[in-house]
C-alpha positions, -999 to +999 in steps of 0.1 A: -784+018+133-771-008+157-733-010+162-716-035+184-680-042+194-679-077+206-661-108+193-667-145+192-647-168+214-628-189+189-611-210+215-634-239+208-622-239+172-585-239+179-580-277+177-600-282+145-576-264+121-539-262+115-522-228+116-518-230+078-556-233+075-563-202+095-532-179+091-540-147+073-511-126+059-505-090+066-482-065+048-446-066+061-431-035+075-403-037+048-429-038+020-448-009+034-417+012+037-406+003+002-440+012-013-438+045+005-403+051-009-416+044-044-446+066-039-423+095-029-398+090-057-426+088-083-446+116-067-477+093-065-510+104-052-518+083-021-550+074-002-554+054+029-587+037+036-604+014+061-631-010+052-657-009+080-668-043+093-645-060+068-649-095+081-687-093+077-682-092+039-669-128+039-690-159+044-681-187+068-673-220+050-679-243+080-709-246+103-703-223+132-728-222+160-727-192+184-742-195+219-756-162+230-765-155+266-782-129+288-783-094+273-771-105+239-802-128+237-824-098+245-806-077+219-810-103+192-847-107+200-851-069+199-835-069+164-857-097+152-887-109+173-887-143+154-858-153+176-879-153+208-893-188+200-858-202+200-847-189+234-841-216+260-832-215+296-801-233+307-804-231+345-810-195+352-794-183+320-813-173+288-796-189+258-800-185+220-781-207+196-775-191+162-757-201+130-729-177+121-731-172+083-706-143+081-670-141+092-668-123+126-639-112+147-629-139+171-635-169+148-602-185+138-611-186+101-623-150+098-590-134+090-582-158+062-617-157+048-615-119+046-580-120+030-592-145+004-622-123-005-603-090-006-574-104-026-598-120-051-616-087-056-582-071-064-572-098-088-606-096-105-600-059-109-567-065-127-542-065-099-515-091-095-506-102-060-469-098-052-453-132-048-429-119-021-455-101+000-491-113-005-505-081+009-491-060-019-508-059-053-499-040-084-516-032-117-505-012-146-532+015-152-528+042-178-492+032-184-482+036-147-481+012-118-509+013-092-501-003-058-524-015-030-508-025+002-530-037+031-530-047+067-562-066+073-589-039+065-566-009+063-549-001+030-527+023+011-535+029-026-511+049-048-508+059-084-493+089-102-528+100-113-552+109-084-582+100-106-569+064-108-567+063-070-603+075-067-614+049-093-598+021-072-615+034-041-648+035-060-643-001-072-636-013-037-666+006-023-689-012-048-678-045-032-675-035+004-695-003+010-684+033+018-648+036+031 
C-alpha cells in the first residue's frame, strides 16, 4: 500500500472561480453543541467516524492538469511504468503532466465536490439536510430521529438505537470504504 500526504497547489485556480463556486460548508459550533445536548437529553447512542481519503471519492468536474516534478515523477513511474513514456525534461527537471480525475486536497473545488457527494449520499439514504446548517442532516428511523453532523470528513452520528447508528455507518462504508 502506498500512502502519501501531499497536496496540489491550487493557487493557479484561484482567479477562475468565485468564492461561492468553491466554498464548502462545515458544521457550526452552535449546531454541534446543540446536537450533543439533544444526544445527552435523549440518551442517544453516538459514534464518531472519519472517512479516509474523503476527497478522492469525488470526481473533478473541470479539466485539471497537475505538473509533477522530480521525485514525484519517479514515484508515479514506479506505480505505473506506462507513465515513463510521457516524462519530459524541462531544463534539468524531470516533469510529468497528468490529468487529475479525482478531487484532491489543495484544489479549490475539492471541498465543495466532496460536500456535494457526501450530502447527496445522505439524502439518497433518507436524510434531510437542515436548512439552517447544511452540515447537519436528520432522518426519522424506527420512530426516532437520527442525526448526522459533519465537518469535512469527520462526523458524529446519533440515534436512540445503537443498531441504527451501526446501520448508518455500514451504509456510508458501502459508499466510501471502511471508516
